[in-house]
N, C-alpha and C positions, 0 to 999 in steps of 0.2 A: 413463464415463471422461472426463477433461477433454481437450478438443481444442485449446484455446487456452491458451498458456503463455508468459509473458515475465517478465523481470526489469528493474529499474531501480535505479540507485544515484544518490542525490542528496546533495551536500555541503551540510550545513546546521549552523550552530551551535545548541547546545541541543537536539539531536535527541531526547534522552530525554524531556524535558518536552513536546516537540512531539508525540511519539507518543501520549502520554496525552491531549492535547487533541484530536488527530485521532480517537482511539478514541471519545471522547464524541460526536463528530459522526457518525461512521460507524455507531455502535451503533444509531442509529435506523433504519438501512437494512438491517442484517444480521440473521440468525437468532440467532447467538450469537457470543461472543468467547472465545477461549482465551488466557489470559495466562501466558506461560512466563518471566516476569522481563524479560529484555531483548528479548523477541519477543512479538508479538501476532498471533493468527490470527483473521481475520474470516471467519466462515462465512456464505455466502449460499445461497439456494435452488439456484442453478445455478453456483456457483463459490466461490472463496475467495481471500483475500489474506493474505499473510504479510508483516509489517512488522517489521524488526529494526534496532536501532541498531548502528552500526559506529563506528569511531574518530571520524570527524568528519562523520557523516551518517546516512543512512537507506538500507537496502537493502529493496526491495519486490519481491515475487513475486505475480503475479496469474495464476490459472488459472480457466477457465470452460468450460462445455459448449457454449456458443454465442457468436457474435460480439457480440450485443447485451449479454449479461451481462458479457462480457469488457470491452468498452469502458465499460459502466456502472460497473463496479467501479473501473477505472482512473480514470475521471472523478471519482468520489467521493473517491478518495485524493488525486489531484492538486489538485482544488478545495479540499479541506480544508487541505492543506499550503500552498497559495498564500494562502489566507485567514488562516491562523494563524501563519505563519512571520514572524519579525521581519525577516529579509532573504529575499526571494523568490529561489528558485533560478533560474539563467539558463535552464534548460529541463529537460525530462524526456526522457531518451533510453532508450526501452524496447527490449530486445533479446530474441530467442528465448533461453529459458533454457539450451538446449544450446550456445549460441554466446557466452555471457557471459564 
């Protein structure tokens, strides 16, 4: 079962195209990707990330079995977004999923 779980919402213009570009980068690191239209699920050996477009941004959820996997998945997502976004977000505020 997953021990580490948090969510982050980031306001970004053009978030739908951004998710496609992020998925190309993260695909090299994950085991598989499930595409449900407006949502992508990145499956890793010890965790997963769900990335969904919302009105004017991206909602991300990261779950992992251990702290290293948890921060590794978060870093891969954040780094890809920062590198690919036309306007970088001011910051990423991750919150426990049960307190979002």
